[in-house]
C-alpha positions in Angstrom: -30.5 -33.4 19.8 -28.5 -36.7 20.6 -29.2 -37.7 16.9 -27.6 -34.6 15.7 -24.6 -35.2 17.9 -24.6 -38.7 16.8 -24.5 -37.6 13.2 -21.7 -35.0 13.9 -19.5 -38.0 15.4 -20.5 -40.5 12.3 -21.7 -38.4 9.6 -23.9 -40.6 7.0 -21.6 -41.3 3.8 -23.9 -39.5 1.8 -21.2 -36.9 2.9 -18.4 -38.8 1.6 -15.4 -36.8 -0.5 -16.1 -38.0 -4.0 -12.6 -37.7 -5.6 -12.0 -37.6 -9.4 -10.6 -41.1 -10.1 -8.2 -40.9 -13.2 -8.3 -44.0 -15.2 -5.0 -43.5 -16.9 -3.2 -46.8 -17.5 -3.8 -50.2 -18.3 -7.0 -51.0 -16.6 -8.0 -54.5 -15.0 -10.8 -55.4 -13.1 -8.7 -56.9 -10.3 -6.9 -53.5 -9.9 -10.0 -51.4 -10.3 -11.6 -53.4 -7.3 -8.6 -53.6 -5.3 -8.3 -49.8 -5.5 -12.3 -49.4 -4.6 -11.7 -51.3 -1.3 -8.4 -49.1 -0.7 -10.7 -46.1 -1.2 -13.3 -47.6 1.3 -10.9 -48.5 3.9 -9.7 -44.8 4.0 -13.2 -43.4 4.4 -13.7 -42.7 0.9 -17.0 -44.2 -0.2 -17.6 -42.5 -3.6 -15.6 -41.7 -6.6 -16.0 -39.6 -10.1 -15.1 -42.2 -12.8 -12.8 -40.2 -14.8 -11.2 -41.7 -18.0 -7.7 -39.8 -18.5 -4.8 -39.8 -20.7 -2.8 -42.8 -20.4 -5.3 -45.5 -21.2 -3.9 -48.0 -24.0 -5.6 -47.5 -27.3 -6.9 -51.1 -27.3 -9.1 -49.8 -24.6 -11.0 -47.4 -26.6 -13.4 -44.8 -25.1 -16.8 -46.2 -24.4 -15.8 -49.5 -26.3 -17.2 -52.9 -25.1 -13.7 -53.4 -23.0 -14.2 -49.9 -21.7 -17.8 -50.4 -20.7 -16.8 -53.9 -19.2 -14.5 -52.3 -17.0 -16.9 -49.5 -15.8 -19.7 -52.2 -14.9 -17.2 -53.9 -12.8 -16.1 -50.6 -10.9 -19.9 -49.8 -10.3 -20.9 -53.0 -9.6 -18.1 -53.3 -6.6 -19.0 -49.9 -5.5 -22.8 -51.1 -5.4 -22.0 -54.0 -3.5 -20.0 -51.7 -1.0 -22.8 -49.2 -0.6 -20.5 -46.6 -2.3 -21.6 -43.5 -4.8 -20.4 -43.0 -8.2 -20.4 -40.0 -10.3 -20.0 -40.9 -14.1 -18.0 -38.2 -16.0 -19.2 -37.7 -19.5 -16.2 -37.0 -21.6 -12.8 -38.8 -22.7 -10.9 -36.5 -21.3 -11.8 -32.9 -21.5 -13.5 -30.7 -21.9 -17.0 -31.8 -22.2 -19.0 -32.5 -25.3 -16.9 -34.2 -27.8 -17.1 -37.6 -27.0 -13.5 -38.2 -27.3 -14.0 -37.0 -31.0 -16.9 -39.0 -31.9 -19.2 -36.5 -32.4 -17.2 -35.2 -35.3 -16.2 -38.4 -36.3 -20.1 -39.3 -37.1 -21.0 -36.0 -38.7 -17.8 -33.6 -39.6 -20.1 -30.5 -39.7 -20.5 -31.1 -35.7 -17.1 -29.6 -35.4 -16.7 -26.4 -33.1 -17.5 -23.4 -35.1 -16.3 -19.6 -34.6 -16.8 -16.1 -36.2 -13.7 -14.7 -38.1 -13.4 -11.2 -38.8 -11.1 -10.3 -42.3 -10.8 -6.7 -42.8 -9.7 -5.2 -46.1 -8.9 -1.3 -46.3 -11.1 0.6 -48.6 -9.3 3.0 -51.1 -10.5 6.4 -51.2 -11.8 5.8 -54.8 -13.9 2.9 -53.6 -13.2 -0.8 -54.0 -14.5 -4.1 -55.5 -14.0 -7.5 -53.8 -14.6 -11.0 -54.8 -15.4 -12.9 -51.7 -13.6 -16.2 -51.8 -14.6 -18.7 -48.9 -13.6 -22.6 -48.5 -16.4 -25.2 -48.6 -16.2 -25.1 -44.8 -16.9 -21.3 -44.4 -20.1 -19.3 -44.7 -20.2 -15.4 -45.2 -22.8 -14.1 -42.0 -22.5 -10.3 -42.7 -20.5 -7.7 -44.8 -20.1 -4.3 -43.0 -18.4 -1.2 -43.6 -16.7 0.7 -40.9 -15.2 4.3 -40.6 -11.9 3.9 -38.7 -10.6 6.3 -36.1 -7.4 4.6 -35.4 -6.3 1.0 -36.3 -8.1 -0.6 -33.3 -11.2 1.5 -33.0 -14.2 2.7 -35.4 -17.0 5.3 -35.4 -19.8 3.2 -34.7 -22.5 5.5 -36.0 -21.3 5.3 -39.5 -21.1 1.4 -39.7 -23.3 0.2 -42.6 -24.3 -3.1 -43.5 -23.6 -4.1 -47.4 -25.7 -6.4 -49.5 -23.7 -9.7 -50.8 -24.2 -10.1 -54.5 -23.1 -13.4 -55.3 -19.9 -12.9 -53.5 -19.4 -9.6 -55.2 -18.7 -6.7 -52.8 -18.7 -3.2 -54.4 -17.9 0.2 -51.9 -17.2 3.4 -52.2 -16.5 5.5 -48.9 -19.0 8.2 -48.7 -16.4 10.7 -47.1 -12.7 10.9 -47.3 -12.1 9.7 -43.7 -10.7 6.3 -43.3 -12.8 3.0 -44.0 -12.6 -0.7 -44.0 -14.8 -3.3 -45.1 -15.2 -6.0 -42.6 -16.2 -9.7 -43.5 -17.6 -11.8 -41.0 -17.1 -15.4 -41.7 -18.3 -18.8 -39.7 -15.6 -21.0 -39.7 -14.3 -24.4 -38.0 -12.7 -23.3 -34.8 -10.0 -26.4 -35.4 -10.2 -26.7 -31.4 -9.8 -29.6 -29.7 -10.1 -31.7 -26.5 -7.5 -33.7 -24.4 -8.1 -37.2 -25.0 -7.4 -40.5 -23.3 -4.5 -42.1 -25.4 -0.8 -40.8 -25.7 -1.0 -38.6 -28.7 -4.3 -37.4 -28.0 -3.1 -34.2 -25.9 -2.7 -30.6 -26.5 -0.9 -29.7 -29.9 -0.8 -33.6 -30.7 -2.0 -34.9 -34.4 -4.8 -37.2 -32.9 -6.2 -34.6 -30.2 -10.0 -35.0 -30.6 -11.9 -32.3 -32.6 -14.2 -30.2 -30.3 -17.7 -30.3 -30.9 -20.1 -27.7 -31.8 -22.1 -27.3 -28.5 -24.1 -24.3 -29.8 -25.5 -26.6 -32.1 -28.5 -28.7 -30.7 -28.0 -31.7 -33.4 -24.4 -31.9 -32.3 -25.3 -32.1 -28.7 -28.1 -34.6 -29.0 -25.5 -36.8 -31.2 -23.1 -36.4 -27.9 -26.0 -37.3 -25.7 -26.6 -40.7 -27.8 -22.9 -41.6 -27.9 -22.0 -40.8 -24.4 -25.2 -40.8 -22.0 -27.4 -43.2 -23.6 -24.0 -45.7 -23.7 -23.7 -45.6 -20.0 -27.4 -45.9 -19.6 -27.8 -49.0 -21.8 -24.9 -50.8 -19.8 -25.5 -49.5 -16.3 -29.5 -48.5 -16.1 -29.9 -51.1 -12.8 -27.3 -48.4 -11.0 -28.8 -45.4 -12.0 -30.6 -43.3 -9.2 -29.2 -45.7 -6.7 -25.3 -46.3 -6.8 -24.9 -43.7 -9.7 -26.0 -40.6 -8.3 -24.9 -38.0 -11.2 -23.2 -37.3 -14.4 -20.4 -34.7 -14.4 -19.8 -32.5 -17.2 -16.6 -30.3 -17.1 -16.0 -26.8 -18.2 -17.5 -27.1 -21.9 -15.3 -25.1 -24.0 -17.2 -23.3 -27.1 -14.1 -23.0 -29.1 -12.2 -26.0 -28.1 -8.5 -25.9 -26.8 -6.0 -24.6 -29.0 -8.3 -23.1 -31.2 -7.5 -20.7 -34.4 -6.9 -17.2 -32.9 -9.4 -14.2 -32.9 -12.4 -16.0 -33.0 -15.8 -15.4 -31.1 -18.3 -18.2 -30.5 -20.5 -18.8 -33.2 -22.8 -21.5 -34.7 -25.2 -21.8 -38.0 -27.5 -19.4 -38.1 -26.5 -17.7 -34.7 -27.0 -14.1 -36.0 -30.7 -14.8 -36.4 -30.8 -15.7 -32.9 -28.5 -12.9 -31.9 -30.9 -10.4 -33.4 -34.0 -11.8 -31.7 -32.2 -11.3 -28.5 -32.4 -7.8 -29.2 -28.7 -7.3 -30.5 -28.1 -5.1 -33.6 -26.1 -6.6 -36.7 -24.2 -3.5 -36.8 -22.4 -4.4 -33.3 -20.7 -7.2 -34.6 -17.4 -5.1 -35.5 -17.5 -3.9 -31.6 -16.5 -7.4 -30.8 -13.1 -6.7 -32.2 -12.8 -2.9 -32.4 -13.4 0.0 -29.6 -16.6 1.5 -30.5 -16.5 4.0 -27.8 -18.8 4.2 -24.8 -21.1 1.4 -25.9 -18.2 -1.3 -26.5 -18.2 -2.8 -23.1 -22.1 -3.1 -23.1 -22.1 -4.8 -26.7 -19.6 -7.1 -25.7 -21.5 -8.0 -22.4 -24.6 -8.6 -24.6 -23.0 -10.9 -26.8 -21.5 -12.7 -24.3 -25.0 -13.4 -22.4 -26.4 -14.2 -25.7 -23.9 -16.9 -26.4 -24.1 -18.1 -22.8 -28.0 -18.3 -23.1 -27.8 -20.1 -26.1 -25.4 -22.6 -24.7 -27.8 -23.3 -21.8 -30.5 -24.0 -24.2 -28.8 -26.1 -26.6 -26.3 -27.9 -24.3 -27.0 -28.0 -20.5 -30.6 -28.0 -20.6 -30.9 -31.1 -23.1 -28.5 -32.9 -20.7 -30.2 -31.6 -17.3 -33.5 -33.1 -18.6 -31.7 -36.3 -19.5 -30.3 -36.7 -16.2 -33.6 -35.6 -14.4 -35.8 -38.3 -16.6 -33.3 -40.9 -15.4 -33.2 -40.0 -11.7 -29.6 -38.6 -11.5 -28.2 -35.2 -11.3 -26.4 -33.3 -13.7 -23.0 -32.4 -11.6 -20.1 -30.4 -12.4 -19.4 -26.9 -13.5 -19.1 -24.1 -16.4 -16.0 -23.1 -18.0 -15.7 -20.1 -15.6 -15.6 -19.6 -11.8 -18.5 -16.8 -11.9 -20.7 -18.4 -14.3 -23.5 -18.7 -11.7 -26.4 -18.4 -14.3 -25.7 -21.6 -16.0 -25.9 -23.5 -12.8 -29.4 -23.2 -13.4 -29.6 -26.3 -15.3 -27.4 -28.1 -12.4 -29.4 -30.4 -9.9 -26.1 -30.6 -8.3 -24.4 -27.1 -9.3 -20.3 -26.8 -8.9 -17.1 -24.7 -9.4 -13.5 -25.7 -9.4 -10.7 -24.4 -7.4 -7.4 -25.5 -9.4 -4.1 -24.1 -10.4 -3.7 -22.3 -7.2 -6.0 -19.5 -8.3 -6.7 -18.5 -4.5 -4.8 -19.9 -1.8 -3.5 -18.9 1.8 -0.7 -16.6 0.5 -0.4 -13.0 -1.4 -4.0 -12.2 -0.5 -5.3 -14.9 -3.0 -7.9 -15.9 -0.6 -10.0 -12.7 -1.2 -8.9 -11.1 -4.5 -9.8 -11.8 -8.0 -12.7 -13.3 -9.9 -11.5 -17.0 -8.7 -12.0 -16.0 -5.1 -16.0 -16.1 -5.8 -16.1 -19.7 -6.8 -16.9 -21.2 -3.5 -20.1 -18.9 -3.0 -21.2 -19.0 -6.8 -21.9 -22.6 -6.6 -23.2 -22.3 -2.7 -25.3 -19.4 -3.6 -26.8 -20.9 -7.0 -27.7 -24.1 -4.9 -29.4 -22.3 -2.1 -31.3 -19.7 -4.3 -32.6 -22.6 -6.1 -33.2 -25.0 -3.3 -30.7 -27.5 -4.0 -29.5 -29.3 -1.2 -25.9 -30.0 -2.3 -23.5 -28.0 -4.2 -19.5 -29.2 -5.1 -16.3 -28.1 -5.9 -13.6 -29.7 -7.6 -10.5 -28.7 -5.7 -7.0 -29.2 -5.2 -5.9 -29.7 -9.0 -2.3 -28.5 -9.8 -2.4 -26.5 -6.4 1.0 -27.0 -5.4 3.0 -24.4 -4.0 6.7 -24.7 -4.4 6.2 -27.2 -7.1 3.8 -29.5 -8.8 3.5 -32.1 -6.3 4.5 -29.6 -3.5 0.9 -29.8 -2.1 1.1 -29.8 1.7 -1.4 -31.3 4.0 -1.7 -28.0 5.7 -2.8 -26.5 1.8 -5.5 -29.4 1.7 -7.0 -28.3 4.9 -6.9 -24.8 4.4 -8.7 -25.3 0.9 -11.2 -27.4 2.4 -12.1 -25.1 5.0 -12.0 -22.3 2.6 -14.9 -24.2 0.8 -16.8 -25.2 3.8 -17.2 -21.6 5.5 -18.5 -20.3 2.2 -21.2 -23.1 2.0 -19.8 -25.9 -0.3 -20.7 -29.3 1.1 -19.6 -31.8 -1.4 -16.0 -32.2 -2.0 -14.4 -33.4 -5.2 -10.9 -33.9 -4.8 -8.8 -33.6 -7.8 -7.6 -36.2 -8.0 -6.7 -39.9 -6.9 -4.9 -41.6 -9.8 -5.1 -45.4 -11.1 -1.3 -44.8 -11.4 1.5 -42.6 -11.5 4.0 -44.3 -13.4 6.2 -42.6 -16.2 4.4 -39.9 -17.7 1.3 -40.1 -15.7 2.6 -38.2 -12.8 3.3 -35.1 -14.6 -0.6 -35.1 -15.7 -2.1 -32.2 -13.7 -0.5 -33.4 -10.6 -0.3 -34.3 -7.7 -2.2 -37.4 -6.9 -4.3 -36.3 -3.7 -4.9 -39.7 -2.8 -3.4 -43.1 -2.5 -0.3 -42.1 -4.5 0.7 -39.5 -1.9 2.4 -39.5 1.4 -0.7 -38.7 3.5 -2.5 -41.8 2.4 -2.0 -43.6 5.3 -3.7 -40.7 7.4 -6.1 -40.1 4.9 -9.3 -41.3 7.0 -8.7 -38.2 9.1 -9.5 -36.2 6.0 -12.4 -38.2 5.1 -14.0 -38.1 8.0 -13.5 -34.4 8.5 -14.8 -33.6 5.4 -18.0 -36.0 6.0 -18.7 -33.9 9.0 -18.2 -30.6 7.8 -20.4 -31.6 4.6 -23.0 -32.9 6.9 -23.1 -29.3 8.7 -23.5 -27.4 5.8 -26.3 -29.3 4.4 -30.2 -28.8 5.0 -29.6 -25.5 6.8 -30.0 -21.8 6.3 -27.3 -19.4 6.5 -28.7 -16.4 8.5 -27.6 -13.2 6.6 -30.0 -10.5 5.9 -27.5 -9.1 3.0 -27.6 -10.1 -0.8 -25.0 -8.9 -3.1 -26.5 -8.4 -6.4 -24.9 -9.9 -9.5 -25.1 -11.0 -13.0 -25.3 -14.5 -14.4 -21.8 -14.5 -15.3 -19.8 -11.8 -13.3 -19.7 -11.9 -9.0 -18.3 -8.7 -7.5 -15.3 -9.6 -5.3 -14.0 -6.1 -4.4 -17.2 -5.5 -2.5 -17.3 -8.3 -0.6 -14.0 -8.2 0.6 -14.4 -6.2 3.6 -17.4 -8.5 4.3 -15.0 -11.5 4.5 -12.7 -9.4 6.7 -15.5 -8.4 9.5 -17.0 -11.7 9.4 -20.2 -10.2 8.0 -21.7 -13.0 5.9 -23.7 -12.5 2.4 -25.0 -14.2 -0.4 -24.7 -13.5 -4.1 -28.3 -13.0 -5.8 -28.8 -13.0 -9.4 -30.6 -10.2 -11.0 -32.7 -13.0 -12.6 -33.6 -14.7 -9.6 -34.5 -11.1 -7.9 -36.7 -10.2 -10.6 -38.0 -13.6 -11.4 -38.4 -16.3 -8.2 -37.9 -13.9 -5.1 -40.7 -12.0 -3.7 -41.0 -9.1 -1.6 -43.1 -9.6 1.7 -42.7 -6.0 3.7 -39.5 -4.8 4.1 -37.8 -8.2 3.2 -36.7 -10.2 -0.2 -37.5 -13.9 0.2 -36.5 -16.8 -1.9 -35.9 -20.5 -1.2 -35.5 -19.8 2.7 -33.2 -17.0 2.6 -34.6 -13.6 3.7 -32.7 -10.5 2.9 -33.5 -6.8 4.0 -30.4 -5.0 2.4 -29.0 -5.3 -1.0 -25.7 -4.1 -2.2 -24.7 -3.4 -5.6 -21.3 -2.9 -6.9 -20.9 -0.4 -10.0 -19.7 -3.6 -12.0 -23.1 -4.9 -12.2 -25.4 -3.9 -15.2 -28.9 -2.9 -14.0 -31.8 -4.0 -16.2 -35.2 -2.4 -15.9 -36.9 -5.1 -14.3 -34.3 -5.1 -11.8 -34.4 -1.5 -10.9 -38.4 -1.8 -10.5 -38.0 -4.8 -7.9 -35.5 -2.9 -6.0 -37.8 0.1 -6.1 -40.4 -1.7 -4.9 -38.5 -3.1 -2.1 -37.2 0.4 -0.9 -40.7 1.8 -0.6 -41.8 -1.1 1.5 -38.7 -0.3 3.9 -35.7 -2.2 2.3 -32.3 -0.6 2.2 -30.2 -0.5 -1.2 -26.7 0.4 -1.0 -25.0 1.2 -4.3 -21.2 1.0 -4.2 -18.5 2.7 -6.8 -19.0 5.0 -9.7 -22.8 6.1 -9.7 -24.1 5.0 -13.3 -27.4 6.4 -14.6 -29.3 3.0 -13.3 -27.8 3.8 -9.9 -28.6 7.1 -10.0 -32.3 6.0 -10.6 -32.1 4.0 -7.2 -30.5 7.0 -5.5 -33.6 9.0 -6.4 -35.7 6.3 -4.6 -33.7 6.2 -1.4 -30.8 3.9 -2.2 -27.5 5.0 -0.3 -24.8 6.0 -2.5 -21.1 5.0 -1.6 -17.8 6.1 -3.2 -16.0 2.8 -2.6 -16.2 -0.4 -0.3 -14.1 1.5 2.4 -17.1 2.9 4.2 -19.2 -0.1 3.5 -18.9 -1.9 7.0 -19.4 1.3 9.0 -22.5 2.1 6.9 -23.9 -1.6 7.8 -22.9 -1.4 11.3 -25.1 1.8 11.5 -28.2 0.3 9.7 -28.4 -3.6 10.4 -27.2 -5.8 13.8 -24.3 -7.7 13.3 -25.1 -11.9 13.0 -21.3 -12.6 14.0 -19.1 -10.3 16.3 -15.6 -11.5 17.3 -13.5 -9.8 19.6 -10.5 -8.8 18.7 -11.3 -8.1 15.3 -9.2 -10.1 12.9 -9.2 -10.0 9.3 -7.9 -13.8 8.8 -11.1 -15.0 10.5 -13.8 -16.3 8.5 -17.3 -17.1 10.0 -20.7 -18.4 8.9 -23.9 -18.7 10.9 -26.3 -21.2 10.2 -29.6 -22.7 11.2 -29.7 -26.5 11.7 -32.3 -29.0 12.9 -33.6 -26.3 15.4 -30.1 -25.1 16.6 -28.0 -22.3 15.5 -24.2 -22.8 14.6 -21.2 -20.3 14.4 -18.6 -22.0 12.0 -15.4 -20.1 12.7 -12.3 -20.6 10.5 -8.9 -19.5 10.8 -7.4 -18.8 7.3 -4.4 -17.0 8.6 -1.1 -18.1 9.9 -1.0 -16.9 13.5 -3.3 -18.1 16.2 -6.3 -16.2 17.1 -7.1 -15.9 20.7 -10.4 -14.1 21.4 -14.2 -14.2 21.9 -17.6 -14.6 20.0 -20.6 -12.9 21.1 -23.7 -14.9 21.3 -27.0 -13.6 21.6 -29.0 -16.5 21.6 -30.4 -18.5 24.5 -29.9 -21.9 25.4 -26.8 -24.4 25.9 -23.5 -23.7 24.1 -21.1 -26.5 23.0 -17.9 -26.2 21.0 -17.6 -28.9 18.5 -14.2 -29.9 17.0 -14.7 -31.4 13.5 -11.1 -32.3 13.2 -10.8 -34.0 16.5 -14.2 -35.1 16.8 -14.9 -34.0 20.1 -18.1 -31.8 21.5 -17.8 -30.2 25.0 -19.6 -27.8 27.2 -18.6 -24.2 26.0 -17.4 -21.7 28.9 -18.9 -18.4 28.2 -19.4 -15.0 30.3 -23.0 -13.2 30.6 -23.4 -9.6 29.6 -26.2 -7.5 29.6 -27.6 -8.6 26.0 -25.1 -11.5 25.1 -22.8 -14.1 26.1 -19.0 -14.1 25.3 -17.2 -17.7 24.4 -13.7 -17.7 24.6 -12.5 -18.5 21.0 -8.8 -20.1 20.7 -7.9 -20.9 17.1 -4.6 -22.0 15.8 -3.9 -21.8 12.1 -5.4 -24.1 9.9 -8.3 -24.9 12.4 -12.0 -24.6 12.8 -14.1 -24.8 15.2 -17.9 -24.8 15.7 -20.5 -23.5 18.4 -23.7 -25.2 18.8 -26.2 -23.0 20.6 -29.3 -25.3 21.4 -32.2 -23.5 22.6 -34.2 -26.3 24.0 -31.5 -27.0 26.6 -30.7 -24.1 29.5 -26.9 -23.4 30.1 -25.8 -25.5 33.2 -23.4 -23.0 34.5 -21.8 -19.7 33.5 -18.1 -19.6 33.8 -15.7 -16.6 34.5 -12.9 -16.1 32.1 -10.2 -19.0 32.5 -6.9 -17.7 34.3 -4.0 -17.9 32.1 -2.2 -21.1 32.3 1.6 -21.1 33.2 3.8 -23.1 31.2 7.3 -24.2 31.9 9.8 -26.3 29.8 10.4 -29.3 31.6 12.8 -30.8 29.4 14.4 -30.8 25.8 14.7 -33.8 24.1 18.3 -33.9 22.2 19.4 -37.5 22.4 17.8 -39.4 19.2 18.0 -42.7 17.8 17.3 -42.0 13.8 16.4 -45.2 11.8 18.0 -44.6 8.5 21.4 -45.2 7.6 22.4 -42.0 6.1 21.7 -40.4 9.5 24.7 -38.0 10.5 27.0 -39.5 13.1 25.9 -36.9 15.8 22.1 -37.9 15.4 21.3 -34.2 15.7 18.1 -33.0 14.5 18.2 -31.4 10.9 16.7 -31.5 7.5 16.9 -34.9 5.3 18.0 -32.8 2.7 21.5 -31.8 4.6 22.3 -35.7 5.0 24.5 -37.0 2.4 22.6 -38.3 -1.0 19.2 -37.5 0.7 18.3 -34.1 -0.9 15.5 -35.6 -3.2 14.4 -38.5 -0.8 10.8 -39.0 -0.3 9.5 -41.1 2.5 9.3 -42.2 6.1 12.1 -42.1 9.2 11.4 -43.2 12.7 12.9 -40.9 15.4 13.1 -42.3 19.1 14.3 -41.1 22.5 13.7 -41.8 26.1 12.9 -39.5 28.8 11.6 -39.4 32.3 9.0 -37.8 34.1 8.6 -37.1 38.1 5.5 -38.1 39.8 4.7 -34.5 40.4 4.9 -33.3 36.9 2.8 -36.6 35.7 0.0 -35.2 38.1 -0.3 -32.0 35.9 -0.9 -31.6 32.3 2.4 -32.2 29.8 2.4 -30.9 26.4 4.9 -32.7 23.8 5.9 -29.8 21.4 7.8 -31.0 18.4 8.8 -27.8 17.1 9.6 -27.7 13.5 8.3 -30.8 11.2 8.3 -31.3 7.7 5.6 -32.5 7.4 3.6 -35.4 9.1 4.2 -36.3 12.6 2.7 -39.8 13.9 3.5 -39.8 17.8 3.7 -42.6 20.2 4.8 -43.4 23.8 5.3 -46.5 25.6 3.5 -48.4 22.5 0.4 -46.2 23.1 -0.8 -44.1 19.7 -1.0 -40.3 21.0 -1.8 -38.8 17.4 -0.9 -37.8 14.1 -0.5 -34.0 13.2 -0.2 -32.8 9.4 0.6 -29.1 10.2 2.0 -26.7 12.6 1.7 -26.0 15.8 3.1 -30.0 16.2 1.7 -29.9 19.8 0.5 -33.2 21.9 -1.3 -33.0 25.1 0.1 -36.2 27.0 -2.8 -37.7 29.7 -1.8 -39.1 32.7 -2.4 -42.8 31.6 -0.1 -42.0 28.6 3.1 -41.5 31.1 5.3 -43.5 33.3 8.3 -42.5 35.5 10.4 -43.7 32.6 9.2 -43.5 28.8 9.9 -44.2 25.3 8.9 -41.8 22.6 8.6 -42.8 19.0 8.0 -40.0 16.1 7.5 -41.5 12.7 8.0 -38.6 10.2 7.1 -38.5 6.4 8.0 -35.6 4.3 6.5 -34.3 0.7 6.5 -36.5 -2.3 7.7 -33.4 -4.2 11.4 -34.1 -2.9 11.4 -37.3 -5.2 8.5 -36.2 -7.7 10.0 -32.7 -8.5 13.5 -33.3 -7.6 13.0 -30.6 -5.2 15.2 -30.2 -1.9 12.1 -29.1 0.8 13.1 -29.1 4.3 12.2 -32.7 5.7 12.1 -34.7 9.1 12.0 -33.8 12.7 13.8 -30.2 13.2 12.9 -29.4 16.4 13.5 -28.4 19.0 11.4 -31.3 20.9 10.5 -30.1 24.4 8.3 -31.3 27.1 6.2 -28.4 28.9 4.4 -28.7 31.9 0.9 -26.7 31.9 -0.4 -25.7 35.4 -3.0 -23.2 36.1 
């Protein structure tokens, strides 16, 4: 147990945050090495080396000079014992080698399928098909129209192309059209690394055809082999992975109304038990089967993408003793994570956040569980999330430290255990500061205090690695769609679950008695939302599971597949509203807090022989309540932000103990139960503390020439000429404390602060707080009868960068409170 505690206090560097490091300016070895040491000093001992727009054109992507700079960075990282992940593109999305794939062979450019419609004359028509040299006719079909946007699918017929001459006479008097399905270039691009190569610009690099194995092999040769040739000695040591970033089949800014396609894909499509006559339904409403046809097409394309792109890159990485890391294009693409040794997802553009219910709603709210559950069911130790990119609230640079903490906790409690902050910028000069901001590292206001974040990330990443989360509930999902409505009440009621893919359920999972076992996880309840299309082999596996005593719950509209399960004993629910009550009636809760609070998230894991409860406050109000603990053993409260461990008080009940939980906004606490040790004592509930305000501090010396004459506490934006100031200002005052008060607990409450407060008293560092509540407990050794208080306040960089007059500074009121029992 001592080793576990030691690792909590000083987690191994394996668990470091590994930020995107944007190489976006003229690069030099000296500056690269300086920045690496700056990262290291802040506890950041890894980075993703990410070429980004702003590199001058004389440093070409993968050129000799570029590779010299890469080598210098990796060599320095190796000397410091740091970790490097290589990024496989210049800039993104991945797969084009900054346009070099298409430059080598123009036929490797991204391809798509377009549909051209020719309305038929009632007496018939003859068409001469005219194609450009870059186009290929895939199929010609006649369709009977119901409306401009819908067809009668049963009437569709495939026509023979006779040397590009098409003749067709409508068989009925209804409205008919000829549809030509033509393979063509998408004209899609990626964002490049030089100015002039961004979206919509003339030199934007062309996207490659990622469904074409020959194009992908060229990409691997140009990119991966280039890195390996230069850095072979570091592979599997300093270099742990290659990061691939949301490959886009059509590329960015592609021609409209195209479907992903590639040469001879029609043959592949039909081999996957699709029909050629289904192609019109990709554009037109074809009745009740439209959604299913499109779903099957989408799955076929992604299966092909997995085979042609992800699998060969994954194999290449594995053979060179590194991991394929990164993430697919969509937040719920869980099936494609099969190929990742280090599966991941991203949370960017503030898709989720603490406001407006975004933490639990929409497909992006599944991203953390997507990578975590993909990893846990495949026996992968780690999973990552690229987080914080363009996540400012009021403006691009208005990402607050409290937001960062919220995002990290949102990820950890859902099982993510490798954080990839987006991003640390090599430079923020000129236009670079506007490119997907903010810098969340060295060019932001919190950088002097970043070690607080890096150590916190290490502790939580360590905790969530090499563990099993103790839930008996699996929520069934498809390879590219994760239900979020059904699981919302789970989060709100601290009911843990894992997403389980149909392919894994019917494949690797096994039924043992009345449970499903897979990669150390054990489930006796499977929940199925009506958005999930059940396959026959899934129905058979679930039927066997129920016959053995397992429980299946179907939620929502009961389609034929769900009705088959109902006939075998599944529990049908009309909506998720009754789900929690049903679960409470058939299964013992793993996590119970009192009183109930919909803003509290919880996870229960087993690690190194101990049980850990992770409790996170995702709301804006303080939570005061208790946690039920049924396990025997000593209970400790671990605070991962403060790096403290203390014995937890508890009250014994008949079948469980209750532990008090006191959780401010933006806080997370861990309760560790060590079954190898006995609880030394059982305390009654602590009496309510009495608090009185001893004094309000209102006489300040403020260290800035723009300070108002009266030195009152107000926002800097109200000071003359300071609306758009970003920086640091020092506040000082003196106060006296009587001997009787020194002997009690004293709390310094700063009131309202925007946004980082670094406090010292009599020259002694008290602490730093970066979000409310700004309360500091003053120990007896901090205080004298007469004291000098110094508060260094740093505001948001958004004021300067975005010309946004956000509240800034120490607003107070600042009080000293005496706390006595």
